Biopython code that builds the backbone (N, CA, C, O; Angstrom):
import numpy as np
from Bio.PDB.StructureBuilder import StructureBuilder

atoms = [
    (1, "UNK", "N", (0.697, -1.095, 0.291)),
    (1, "UNK", "CA", (-0.096, 0.253, 0.003)),
    (1, "UNK", "C", (1.096, 0.867, -0.068)),
    (1, "UNK", "O", (1.677, 0.664, -1.135)),
    (2, "UNK", "N", (1.716, 1.619, 0.785)),
    (2, "UNK", "CA", (2.609, 2.543, 0.807)),
    (2, "UNK", "C", (3.528, 3.185, -0.500)),
    (2, "UNK", "O", (3.805, 4.353, -0.771)),
    (3, "UNK", "N", (4.007, 1.398, -1.448)),
    (3, "UNK", "CA", (4.531, 1.517, -2.452)),
    (3, "UNK", "C", (2.924, 2.449, -3.647)),
    (3, "UNK", "O", (2.985, 3.369, -4.463)),
    (4, "UNK", "N", (2.168, 1.914, -3.331)),
    (4, "UNK", "CA", (0.890, 2.858, -4.153)),
    (4, "UNK", "C", (1.194, 3.861, -3.959)),
    (4, "UNK", "O", (1.826, 4.514, -4.789)),
    (5, "UNK", "N", (0.865, 4.291, -2.866)),
    (5, "UNK", "CA", (0.956, 5.821, -2.557)),
    (5, "UNK", "C", (1.926, 6.572, -3.034)),
    (5, "UNK", "O", (1.672, 7.654, -3.562)),
    (6, "UNK", "N", (3.436, 6.001, -2.888)),
    (6, "UNK", "CA", (4.322, 6.984, -3.635)),
    (6, "UNK", "C", (4.352, 7.112, -4.881)),
    (6, "UNK", "O", (4.904, 8.064, -5.433)),
    (7, "UNK", "N", (3.555, 5.840, -5.705)),
    (7, "UNK", "CA", (3.455, 6.334, -6.996)),
    (7, "UNK", "C", (2.448, 7.153, -7.662)),
    (7, "UNK", "O", (2.580, 7.779, -8.713)),
    (8, "UNK", "N", (1.464, 7.069, -6.939)),
    (8, "UNK", "CA", (0.546, 8.469, -7.202)),
    (8, "UNK", "C", (0.958, 9.747, -6.612)),
    (8, "UNK", "O", (0.485, 10.833, -6.948)),
    (9, "UNK", "N", (1.840, 9.576, -5.735)),
    (9, "UNK", "CA", (2.468, 10.773, -5.404)),
    (9, "UNK", "C", (3.454, 11.588, -5.875)),
    (9, "UNK", "O", (3.758, 12.764, -5.674)),
    (10, "UNK", "N", (4.108, 10.254, -6.886)),
    (10, "UNK", "CA", (5.565, 10.795, -7.729)),
    (10, "UNK", "C", (4.329, 11.321, -8.978)),
    (10, "UNK", "O", (4.003, 12.484, -9.212)),
    (11, "UNK", "N", (3.865, 10.209, -9.570)),
    (11, "UNK", "CA", (2.673, 10.450, -10.840)),
    (11, "UNK", "C", (2.006, 11.997, -10.918)),
    (11, "UNK", "O", (2.044, 12.776, -11.870)),
    (12, "UNK", "N", (1.190, 12.234, -9.185)),
    (12, "UNK", "CA", (0.521, 13.536, -9.298)),
    (12, "UNK", "C", (1.856, 14.682, -8.940)),
    (12, "UNK", "O", (1.427, 15.811, -8.699)),
    (13, "UNK", "N", (2.940, 14.586, -8.893)),
    (13, "UNK", "CA", (3.964, 15.681, -8.654)),
    (13, "UNK", "C", (4.478, 15.450, -10.170)),
    (13, "UNK", "O", (4.989, 16.503, -10.551)),
    (14, "UNK", "N", (4.515, 14.720, -10.907)),
    (14, "UNK", "CA", (5.173, 15.070, -12.513)),
    (14, "UNK", "C", (4.156, 15.698, -13.172)),
    (14, "UNK", "O", (4.331, 16.687, -13.883)),
    (15, "UNK", "N", (2.850, 15.049, -12.927)),
    (15, "UNK", "CA", (1.778, 16.242, -14.080)),
    (15, "UNK", "C", (1.468, 17.163, -13.393)),
    (15, "UNK", "O", (0.831, 18.065, -13.935)),
    (16, "UNK", "N", (1.699, 17.239, -12.405)),
    (16, "UNK", "CA", (1.649, 18.791, -11.788)),
    (16, "UNK", "C", (2.419, 19.956, -12.299)),
    (16, "UNK", "O", (2.129, 21.019, -12.849)),
    (17, "UNK", "N", (3.365, 19.438, -11.960)),
    (17, "UNK", "CA", (5.324, 19.975, -12.559)),
    (17, "UNK", "C", (4.901, 19.949, -14.417)),
    (17, "UNK", "O", (5.060, 21.071, -14.897)),
    (18, "UNK", "N", (4.558, 19.200, -15.153)),
    (18, "UNK", "CA", (4.376, 19.185, -16.494)),
    (18, "UNK", "C", (3.235, 20.114, -16.926)),
    (18, "UNK", "O", (3.047, 20.496, -18.081)),
    (19, "UNK", "N", (2.462, 20.444, -15.803)),
    (19, "UNK", "CA", (0.917, 21.334, -16.341)),
    (19, "UNK", "C", (1.511, 22.500, -16.183)),
    (19, "UNK", "O", (1.598, 23.157, -17.220)),
    (20, "UNK", "N", (2.077, 23.115, -14.946)),
    (20, "UNK", "CA", (2.530, 24.332, -14.796)),
    (20, "UNK", "C", (3.701, 24.892, -15.944)),
    (20, "UNK", "O", (3.573, 26.094, -16.174)),
    (21, "UNK", "N", (4.635, 24.325, -16.574)),
    (21, "UNK", "CA", (5.284, 24.458, -17.526)),
    (21, "UNK", "C", (4.402, 24.177, -18.898)),
    (21, "UNK", "O", (4.773, 24.633, -19.980)),
    (22, "UNK", "N", (3.478, 23.567, -18.788)),
    (22, "UNK", "CA", (2.929, 23.887, -20.322)),
    (22, "UNK", "C", (2.177, 24.952, -20.297)),
    (22, "UNK", "O", (2.298, 25.699, -21.268)),
    (23, "UNK", "N", (1.378, 25.273, -19.416)),
    (23, "UNK", "CA", (0.806, 26.372, -19.053)),
    (23, "UNK", "C", (2.125, 27.211, -19.149)),
    (23, "UNK", "O", (2.177, 27.696, -20.279)),
    (24, "UNK", "N", (3.117, 27.536, -18.458)),
    (24, "UNK", "CA", (4.193, 28.386, -18.824)),
    (24, "UNK", "C", (4.135, 28.701, -20.474)),
    (24, "UNK", "O", (3.689, 29.592, -21.198)),
    (25, "UNK", "N", (4.707, 27.692, -20.597)),
    (25, "UNK", "CA", (5.541, 28.129, -22.257)),
    (25, "UNK", "C", (3.783, 28.713, -22.885)),
    (25, "UNK", "O", (3.757, 29.812, -23.438)),
    (26, "UNK", "N", (2.715, 28.081, -22.773)),
    (26, "UNK", "CA", (1.662, 29.032, -23.567)),
    (26, "UNK", "C", (1.695, 30.233, -23.322)),
    (26, "UNK", "O", (1.474, 30.987, -24.270)),
    (27, "UNK", "N", (1.957, 30.781, -22.075)),
    (27, "UNK", "CA", (1.738, 32.067, -21.559)),
    (27, "UNK", "C", (2.598, 32.936, -22.484)),
    (27, "UNK", "O", (2.125, 33.883, -23.113)),
    (28, "UNK", "N", (3.851, 32.577, -22.533)),
    (28, "UNK", "CA", (4.975, 33.307, -23.352)),
    (28, "UNK", "C", (4.951, 32.873, -24.552)),
    (28, "UNK", "O", (6.013, 33.280, -25.021)),
    (29, "UNK", "N", (4.571, 32.472, -25.110)),
    (29, "UNK", "CA", (3.786, 32.047, -26.498)),
    (29, "UNK", "C", (2.884, 33.322, -26.680)),
    (29, "UNK", "O", (2.958, 34.287, -27.442)),
    (30, "UNK", "N", (2.188, 33.033, -25.896)),
    (30, "UNK", "CA", (0.716, 34.186, -25.890)),
    (30, "UNK", "C", (1.162, 35.631, -26.073)),
    (30, "UNK", "O", (0.657, 36.521, -26.757)),
    (31, "UNK", "N", (2.396, 35.639, -25.171)),
    (31, "UNK", "CA", (2.725, 37.264, -24.812)),
    (31, "UNK", "C", (3.674, 37.571, -26.132)),
    (31, "UNK", "O", (3.901, 38.777, -26.237)),
    (32, "UNK", "N", (4.217, 36.842, -27.058)),
    (32, "UNK", "CA", (5.057, 37.109, -28.093)),
    (32, "UNK", "C", (4.547, 38.094, -29.033)),
    (32, "UNK", "O", (3.334, 37.995, -29.216)),
    (33, "UNK", "N", (5.063, 38.902, -29.600)),
    (33, "UNK", "CA", (4.696, 39.451, -30.673)),
    (33, "UNK", "C", (4.737, 38.478, -32.001)),
    (33, "UNK", "O", (5.694, 37.937, -32.556)),
    (34, "UNK", "N", (3.267, 38.467, -32.308)),
    (34, "UNK", "CA", (3.240, 37.213, -33.195)),
    (34, "UNK", "C", (3.109, 38.444, -34.742)),
    (34, "UNK", "O", (2.665, 39.591, -34.780)),
    (35, "UNK", "N", (3.768, 37.481, -35.960)),
    (35, "UNK", "CA", (3.612, 38.421, -37.175)),
    (35, "UNK", "C", (2.165, 38.076, -37.956)),
    (35, "UNK", "O", (1.296, 37.215, -37.817)),
    (36, "UNK", "N", (2.356, 39.077, -38.742)),
    (36, "UNK", "CA", (1.011, 38.692, -39.584)),
    (36, "UNK", "C", (0.019, 37.651, -40.233)),
    (36, "UNK", "O", (-1.152, 37.285, -40.342)),
    (37, "UNK", "N", (2.130, 37.311, -40.793)),
    (37, "UNK", "CA", (1.649, 36.707, -41.969)),
    (37, "UNK", "C", (2.527, 34.897, -41.004)),
    (37, "UNK", "O", (3.285, 34.913, -40.034)),
    (38, "UNK", "N", (2.156, 33.992, -41.555)),
    (38, "UNK", "CA", (2.607, 33.012, -41.150)),
    (38, "UNK", "C", (4.001, 32.219, -42.252)),
    (38, "UNK", "O", (4.062, 32.804, -43.333)),
    (39, "UNK", "N", (4.809, 31.313, -42.144)),
    (39, "UNK", "CA", (6.072, 30.969, -43.236)),
    (39, "UNK", "C", (4.901, 30.440, -44.518)),
    (39, "UNK", "O", (5.395, 30.554, -45.640)),
    (40, "UNK", "N", (3.574, 29.935, -44.509)),
    (40, "UNK", "CA", (2.938, 29.682, -45.729)),
    (40, "UNK", "C", (3.021, 30.932, -46.360)),
    (40, "UNK", "O", (3.465, 31.018, -47.505)),
    (41, "UNK", "N", (2.618, 31.957, -45.698)),
    (41, "UNK", "CA", (1.960, 32.667, -46.185)),
    (41, "UNK", "C", (0.851, 33.308, -45.973)),
    (41, "UNK", "O", (0.505, 34.409, -46.400)),
    (42, "UNK", "N", (0.063, 32.247, -44.994)),
    (42, "UNK", "CA", (-1.328, 32.317, -44.786)),
    (42, "UNK", "C", (-1.174, 33.370, -43.365)),
    (42, "UNK", "O", (-0.056, 33.786, -43.059)),
    (43, "UNK", "N", (-2.473, 33.766, -42.501)),
    (43, "UNK", "CA", (-2.847, 34.524, -41.638)),
    (43, "UNK", "C", (-2.429, 33.690, -40.701)),
    (43, "UNK", "O", (-2.470, 32.473, -40.883)),
    (44, "UNK", "N", (-1.889, 34.340, -39.365)),
    (44, "UNK", "CA", (-1.579, 33.348, -38.323)),
    (44, "UNK", "C", (-2.436, 32.727, -37.637)),
    (44, "UNK", "O", (-3.558, 33.059, -38.021)),
    (45, "UNK", "N", (-2.482, 31.830, -36.631)),
    (45, "UNK", "CA", (-3.718, 30.786, -36.273)),
    (45, "UNK", "C", (-4.051, 31.459, -35.127)),
    (45, "UNK", "O", (-3.443, 32.254, -34.410)),
    (46, "UNK", "N", (-5.389, 30.865, -35.098)),
    (46, "UNK", "CA", (-5.989, 31.778, -33.618)),
    (46, "UNK", "C", (-5.946, 31.167, -32.336)),
    (46, "UNK", "O", (-6.563, 31.512, -31.328)),
    (47, "UNK", "N", (-4.755, 29.751, -32.550)),
    (47, "UNK", "CA", (-4.288, 29.942, -30.903)),
    (47, "UNK", "C", (-3.414, 30.540, -30.368)),
    (47, "UNK", "O", (-2.402, 30.919, -30.958)),
    (48, "UNK", "N", (-3.679, 30.749, -29.026)),
    (48, "UNK", "CA", (-2.631, 32.052, -28.511)),
    (48, "UNK", "C", (-1.274, 31.068, -29.142)),
    (48, "UNK", "O", (-1.188, 29.983, -29.717)),
    (49, "UNK", "N", (-0.579, 31.831, -28.802)),
    (49, "UNK", "CA", (1.049, 31.600, -29.546)),
    (49, "UNK", "C", (1.380, 30.981, -30.859)),
    (49, "UNK", "O", (2.540, 30.802, -31.233)),
    (50, "UNK", "N", (0.078, 30.586, -31.707)),
    (50, "UNK", "CA", (0.341, 30.273, -32.550)),
    (50, "UNK", "C", (1.167, 29.334, -33.127)),
    (50, "UNK", "O", (2.235, 29.106, -32.559)),
    (51, "UNK", "N", (0.785, 28.514, -34.528)),
    (51, "UNK", "CA", (1.734, 28.079, -34.747)),
    (51, "UNK", "C", (1.372, 26.198, -33.765)),
    (51, "UNK", "O", (0.566, 25.900, -32.883)),
    (52, "UNK", "N", (2.427, 25.374, -34.512)),
    (52, "UNK", "CA", (2.647, 23.794, -34.397)),
    (52, "UNK", "C", (2.697, 23.846, -32.626)),
    (52, "UNK", "O", (1.976, 23.027, -32.057)),
    (53, "UNK", "N", (3.494, 24.748, -31.803)),
    (53, "UNK", "CA", (4.388, 24.982, -30.360)),
    (53, "UNK", "C", (3.298, 25.162, -29.918)),
    (53, "UNK", "O", (2.803, 24.271, -29.229)),
    (54, "UNK", "N", (2.574, 26.372, -30.170)),
    (54, "UNK", "CA", (1.074, 26.790, -29.253)),
    (54, "UNK", "C", (0.151, 25.636, -29.497)),
    (54, "UNK", "O", (-0.560, 25.588, -28.493)),
    (55, "UNK", "N", (-0.091, 24.975, -30.071)),
    (55, "UNK", "CA", (-1.396, 23.845, -30.196)),
    (55, "UNK", "C", (-0.591, 22.658, -29.225)),
    (55, "UNK", "O", (-1.228, 22.280, -28.241)),
    (56, "UNK", "N", (0.662, 22.103, -29.434)),
    (56, "UNK", "CA", (1.174, 21.306, -28.489)),
    (56, "UNK", "C", (1.343, 21.874, -26.917)),
    (56, "UNK", "O", (1.024, 21.348, -25.851)),
    (57, "UNK", "N", (1.703, 22.609, -27.086)),
    (57, "UNK", "CA", (1.502, 23.306, -25.530)),
    (57, "UNK", "C", (0.178, 23.127, -24.878)),
    (57, "UNK", "O", (0.023, 22.434, -23.873)),
    (58, "UNK", "N", (-0.847, 23.829, -25.534)),
    (58, "UNK", "CA", (-2.035, 23.484, -25.239)),
    (58, "UNK", "C", (-2.422, 22.159, -25.346)),
    (58, "UNK", "O", (-3.109, 21.938, -24.349)),
    (59, "UNK", "N", (-2.370, 21.458, -25.824)),
    (59, "UNK", "CA", (-2.585, 19.718, -26.057)),
    (59, "UNK", "C", (-1.542, 19.312, -24.804)),
    (59, "UNK", "O", (-1.928, 18.255, -24.304)),
    (60, "UNK", "N", (-0.627, 19.708, -24.305)),
    (60, "UNK", "CA", (0.269, 19.368, -23.322)),
    (60, "UNK", "C", (-0.497, 19.817, -21.812)),
    (60, "UNK", "O", (-0.607, 18.999, -20.899)),
    (61, "UNK", "N", (-0.915, 20.990, -21.723)),
    (61, "UNK", "CA", (-1.811, 21.210, -20.635)),
    (61, "UNK", "C", (-2.895, 20.625, -20.275)),
    (61, "UNK", "O", (-3.116, 20.384, -19.088)),
    (62, "UNK", "N", (-3.882, 20.253, -21.415)),
    (62, "UNK", "CA", (-5.327, 19.729, -21.021)),
    (62, "UNK", "C", (-4.474, 18.267, -20.434)),
    (62, "UNK", "O", (-4.876, 17.933, -19.319)),
    (63, "UNK", "N", (-3.333, 17.331, -21.036)),
    (63, "UNK", "CA", (-3.378, 16.523, -20.872)),
    (63, "UNK", "C", (-2.852, 16.591, -19.354)),
    (63, "UNK", "O", (-3.658, 16.009, -18.628)),
    (64, "UNK", "N", (-1.720, 17.133, -18.613)),
    (64, "UNK", "CA", (-1.369, 17.139, -17.616)),
    (64, "UNK", "C", (-2.307, 17.435, -16.713)),
    (64, "UNK", "O", (-2.325, 16.854, -15.628)),
    (65, "UNK", "N", (-3.293, 18.467, -17.076)),
    (65, "UNK", "CA", (-4.617, 18.816, -16.254)),
    (65, "UNK", "C", (-5.126, 17.440, -15.655)),
    (65, "UNK", "O", (-5.179, 17.037, -14.493)),
    (66, "UNK", "N", (-5.480, 16.869, -16.855)),
    (66, "UNK", "CA", (-6.372, 15.570, -16.319)),
    (66, "UNK", "C", (-5.651, 14.576, -16.410)),
    (66, "UNK", "O", (-6.355, 13.596, -16.652)),
    (67, "UNK", "N", (-4.652, 14.339, -16.344)),
    (67, "UNK", "CA", (-3.393, 13.392, -15.508)),
    (67, "UNK", "C", (-3.598, 13.535, -14.045)),
    (67, "UNK", "O", (-4.055, 12.581, -13.415)),
    (68, "UNK", "N", (-3.205, 14.990, -13.272)),
    (68, "UNK", "CA", (-3.333, 15.757, -12.309)),
    (68, "UNK", "C", (-4.733, 15.166, -11.534)),
    (68, "UNK", "O", (-4.884, 14.529, -10.491)),
    (69, "UNK", "N", (-5.531, 15.608, -12.394)),
    (69, "UNK", "CA", (-6.923, 15.303, -11.202)),
    (69, "UNK", "C", (-7.061, 14.071, -11.486)),
    (69, "UNK", "O", (-7.633, 13.554, -10.526)),
    (70, "UNK", "N", (-6.791, 13.085, -12.513)),
    (70, "UNK", "CA", (-7.105, 11.850, -12.281)),
    (70, "UNK", "C", (-6.218, 10.881, -10.985)),
    (70, "UNK", "O", (-6.732, 9.931, -10.396)),
    (71, "UNK", "N", (-5.107, 11.285, -10.796)),
    (71, "UNK", "CA", (-4.377, 10.595, -9.616)),
    (71, "UNK", "C", (-4.584, 11.330, -8.611)),
    (71, "UNK", "O", (-4.197, 10.752, -7.595)),
    (72, "UNK", "N", (-5.050, 12.426, -8.385)),
    (72, "UNK", "CA", (-5.711, 13.194, -7.166)),
    (72, "UNK", "C", (-6.729, 12.065, -6.660)),
    (72, "UNK", "O", (-6.729, 11.344, -5.662)),
    (73, "UNK", "N", (-7.816, 12.236, -8.029)),
    (73, "UNK", "CA", (-8.842, 11.132, -7.343)),
    (73, "UNK", "C", (-8.445, 9.916, -6.887)),
    (73, "UNK", "O", (-8.851, 9.560, -5.780)),
    (74, "UNK", "N", (-7.845, 9.321, -7.418)),
    (74, "UNK", "CA", (-7.206, 7.753, -7.107)),
    (74, "UNK", "C", (-6.256, 7.603, -5.644)),
    (74, "UNK", "O", (-5.891, 6.631, -4.982)),
    (75, "UNK", "N", (-6.100, 8.816, -5.540)),
    (75, "UNK", "CA", (-5.182, 9.006, -4.336)),
    (75, "UNK", "C", (-6.491, 9.195, -3.234)),
    (75, "UNK", "O", (-6.690, 8.507, -2.233)),
    (76, "UNK", "N", (-7.139, 10.097, -3.627)),
    (76, "UNK", "CA", (-8.289, 10.244, -2.171)),
    (76, "UNK", "C", (-9.008, 8.764, -2.904)),
    (76, "UNK", "O", (-7.956, 8.159, -3.110)),
    (77, "UNK", "N", (-9.782, 8.103, -3.264)),
    (77, "UNK", "CA", (-10.093, 7.226, -2.886)),
    (77, "UNK", "C", (-9.776, 5.431, -2.166)),
    (77, "UNK", "O", (-10.435, 4.582, -1.566)),
    (78, "UNK", "N", (-8.053, 5.626, -2.808)),
    (78, "UNK", "CA", (-7.656, 4.862, -2.310)),
    (78, "UNK", "C", (-7.237, 5.107, -0.220)),
    (78, "UNK", "O", (-6.994, 4.202, 0.578)),
    (79, "UNK", "N", (-7.312, 6.805, 0.093)),
    (79, "UNK", "CA", (-7.088, 6.674, 1.377)),
    (79, "UNK", "C", (-8.804, 6.391, 1.701)),
    (79, "UNK", "O", (-9.010, 5.419, 2.428)),
    (80, "UNK", "N", (-9.431, 6.782, 1.457)),
    (80, "UNK", "CA", (-10.888, 6.453, 1.841)),
    (80, "UNK", "C", (-11.097, 4.593, 2.154)),
    (80, "UNK", "O", (-11.685, 4.068, 3.099)),
    (81, "UNK", "N", (-10.513, 4.043, 1.200)),
    (81, "UNK", "CA", (-10.567, 2.515, 0.976)),
    (81, "UNK", "C", (-9.574, 2.116, 2.476)),
    (81, "UNK", "O", (-9.862, 1.291, 3.342)),
    (82, "UNK", "N", (-8.505, 2.900, 2.412)),
    (82, "UNK", "CA", (-7.729, 2.480, 3.750)),
    (82, "UNK", "C", (-8.045, 2.712, 4.972)),
    (82, "UNK", "O", (-7.540, 2.025, 5.860)),
    (83, "UNK", "N", (-8.892, 3.667, 5.247)),
    (83, "UNK", "CA", (-9.467, 4.260, 6.432)),
    (83, "UNK", "C", (-11.091, 3.187, 6.551)),
    (83, "UNK", "O", (-11.669, 2.747, 7.545)),
    (84, "UNK", "N", (-11.262, 3.124, 5.760)),
    (84, "UNK", "CA", (-12.636, 1.661, 5.902)),
    (84, "UNK", "C", (-11.899, 0.497, 6.314)),
    (84, "UNK", "O", (-12.275, -0.208, 7.250)),
    (85, "UNK", "N", (-10.846, 0.274, 5.635)),
    (85, "UNK", "CA", (-10.574, -1.190, 6.262)),
    (85, "UNK", "C", (-9.917, -1.192, 7.872)),
    (85, "UNK", "O", (-10.088, -2.018, 8.768)),
    (86, "UNK", "N", (-9.171, -0.038, 7.858)),
    (86, "UNK", "CA", (-8.560, 0.370, 9.154)),
    (86, "UNK", "C", (-9.806, 0.068, 10.398)),
    (86, "UNK", "O", (-9.715, -0.438, 11.517)),
    (87, "UNK", "N", (-10.915, 0.599, 9.673)),
    (87, "UNK", "CA", (-12.078, 0.465, 11.171)),
    (87, "UNK", "C", (-12.760, -0.750, 10.958)),
    (87, "UNK", "O", (-13.518, -1.260, 11.782)),
    (88, "UNK", "N", (-12.532, -1.137, 10.029)),
    (88, "UNK", "CA", (-13.243, -2.739, 10.661)),
    (88, "UNK", "C", (-12.206, -4.092, 10.460)),
    (88, "UNK", "O", (-12.559, -5.251, 10.241)),
    (89, "UNK", "N", (-10.584, -3.477, 10.629)),
    (89, "UNK", "CA", (-9.856, -3.639, 11.515)),
    (89, "UNK", "C", (-9.872, -3.646, 13.385)),
    (89, "UNK", "O", (-9.567, -4.371, 14.333)),
    (90, "UNK", "N", (-10.353, -2.531, 13.130)),
    (90, "UNK", "CA", (-10.689, -2.195, 14.700)),
    (90, "UNK", "C", (-11.546, -2.638, 15.236)),
    (90, "UNK", "O", (-11.297, -3.246, 16.278)),
    (91, "UNK", "N", (-12.923, -2.537, 14.774)),
    (91, "UNK", "CA", (-13.807, -3.251, 15.265)),
    (91, "UNK", "C", (-13.699, -4.751, 15.682)),
    (91, "UNK", "O", (-14.149, -5.314, 16.679)),
    (92, "UNK", "N", (-12.684, -5.430, 14.217)),
    (92, "UNK", "CA", (-12.294, -6.871, 14.619)),
    (92, "UNK", "C", (-12.018, -7.227, 16.159)),
    (92, "UNK", "O", (-12.578, -7.872, 17.045)),
    (93, "UNK", "N", (-10.829, -6.444, 15.999)),
    (93, "UNK", "CA", (-10.207, -6.554, 17.672)),
    (93, "UNK", "C", (-11.206, -6.004, 18.688)),
    (93, "UNK", "O", (-11.449, -6.651, 19.707)),
    (94, "UNK", "N", (-11.652, -5.113, 18.501)),
    (94, "UNK", "CA", (-12.749, -4.982, 19.682)),
    (94, "UNK", "C", (-13.213, -6.237, 20.169)),
    (94, "UNK", "O", (-13.114, -6.796, 21.262)),
    (95, "UNK", "N", (-13.862, -6.605, 18.840)),
    (95, "UNK", "CA", (-14.985, -8.328, 18.795)),
    (95, "UNK", "C", (-14.319, -9.534, 19.672)),
    (95, "UNK", "O", (-14.892, -10.316, 20.431)),
    (96, "UNK", "N", (-12.569, -9.422, 19.250)),
    (96, "UNK", "CA", (-12.130, -10.157, 19.675)),
    (96, "UNK", "C", (-11.747, -10.171, 20.718)),
    (96, "UNK", "O", (-11.274, -11.168, 21.262)),
    (97, "UNK", "N", (-11.854, -9.193, 21.167)),
    (97, "UNK", "CA", (-11.521, -8.622, 22.773)),
    (97, "UNK", "C", (-12.188, -8.968, 23.713)),
    (97, "UNK", "O", (-11.771, -9.490, 24.748)),
    (98, "UNK", "N", (-13.815, -8.579, 23.299)),
    (98, "UNK", "CA", (-14.592, -8.827, 24.106)),
    (98, "UNK", "C", (-14.764, -10.562, 24.067)),
    (98, "UNK", "O", (-15.016, -11.232, 25.068)),
    (99, "UNK", "N", (-14.665, -10.842, 23.366)),
    (99, "UNK", "CA", (-14.565, -12.403, 23.256)),
    (99, "UNK", "C", (-13.735, -13.551, 24.341)),
    (99, "UNK", "O", (-14.114, -14.454, 25.087)),
    (100, "UNK", "N", (-12.364, -12.934, 23.951)),
    (100, "UNK", "CA", (-11.264, -12.962, 25.326)),
    (100, "UNK", "C", (-12.232, -13.156, 26.543)),
    (100, "UNK", "O", (-12.736, -14.191, 26.980)),
    (101, "UNK", "N", (-12.364, -11.606, 27.041)),
    (101, "UNK", "CA", (-12.743, -11.241, 28.003)),
    (101, "UNK", "C", (-13.883, -11.985, 28.655)),
    (101, "UNK", "O", (-14.152, -11.850, 29.848)),
    (102, "UNK", "N", (-14.516, -12.742, 27.865)),
    (102, "UNK", "CA", (-16.124, -13.300, 28.007)),
    (102, "UNK", "C", (-15.140, -14.909, 28.212)),
    (102, "UNK", "O", (-15.253, -15.335, 29.361)),
    (103, "UNK", "N", (-14.647, -15.398, 27.707)),
    (103, "UNK", "CA", (-14.084, -16.717, 27.899)),
    (103, "UNK", "C", (-13.454, -16.833, 29.258)),
    (103, "UNK", "O", (-13.661, -17.797, 29.994)),
    (104, "UNK", "N", (-12.607, -15.725, 29.595)),
    (104, "UNK", "CA", (-11.915, -15.335, 30.898)),
    (104, "UNK", "C", (-13.017, -15.190, 31.731)),
    (104, "UNK", "O", (-13.063, -16.207, 32.423)),
    (105, "UNK", "N", (-14.177, -14.233, 32.091)),
    (105, "UNK", "CA", (-14.769, -14.546, 32.663)),
    (105, "UNK", "C", (-15.679, -16.038, 32.936)),
    (105, "UNK", "O", (-15.887, -16.386, 34.098)),
    (106, "UNK", "N", (-16.083, -16.696, 32.021)),
    (106, "UNK", "CA", (-16.124, -18.235, 32.461)),
    (106, "UNK", "C", (-15.333, -19.160, 32.784)),
    (106, "UNK", "O", (-15.752, -20.239, 33.203)),
    (107, "UNK", "N", (-13.825, -18.837, 32.616)),
    (107, "UNK", "CA", (-13.009, -19.444, 33.169)),
    (107, "UNK", "C", (-13.104, -19.213, 34.708)),
    (107, "UNK", "O", (-12.947, -20.201, 35.425)),
    (108, "UNK", "N", (-13.316, -18.152, 35.211)),
    (108, "UNK", "CA", (-13.063, -17.630, 36.246)),
    (108, "UNK", "C", (-14.010, -18.287, 36.999)),
    (108, "UNK", "O", (-13.622, -19.000, 37.924)),
    (109, "UNK", "N", (-15.266, -18.165, 36.747)),
    (109, "UNK", "CA", (-16.896, -18.929, 37.179)),
    (109, "UNK", "C", (-16.641, -19.896, 37.767)),
    (109, "UNK", "O", (-16.867, -20.183, 38.942)),
    (110, "UNK", "N", (-15.917, -20.722, 36.590)),
    (110, "UNK", "CA", (-15.945, -22.445, 36.708)),
    (110, "UNK", "C", (-14.901, -22.537, 37.692)),
    (110, "UNK", "O", (-14.741, -23.747, 37.851)),
    (111, "UNK", "N", (-14.187, -21.981, 38.361)),
    (111, "UNK", "CA", (-13.435, -21.865, 39.656)),
    (111, "UNK", "C", (-14.022, -22.034, 40.773)),
    (111, "UNK", "O", (-13.389, -21.935, 41.824)),
]
sb = StructureBuilder()
sb.init_structure("model")
sb.init_model(0)
sb.init_chain("A")
sb.init_seg("    ")
for serial, (resi, resn, name, xyz) in enumerate(atoms, 1):
    if name == "N":
        sb.init_residue(resn, " ", resi, " ")
    sb.init_atom(name, np.array(xyz, "f"), 0.0, 1.0, " ", f" {name:<3s}", serial, name[0])
structure = sb.get_structure()
């Protein structure tokens, strides 16, 4: 279980860092002055930053955001599941203790 938490934590950190970097690239590209005409002689694209780099940065931002959100949700679900298992284990131990106390009282009563 601890290894899985580390894996989700690492994946979450990687997705978060990549998201921040891709958003930063997208912002830098959108702030750069754009030429009126692209290399092919057509008007610049409508995407921030224009061109292939801007589109790739936007796709990377979306992908890393989805990855970050999904690993966060998976981690929350894992924590809830572990909490439920821990509660069941605690209840089982309480029942076992009660059973042992009852057996001990029965042994004392027989003496």
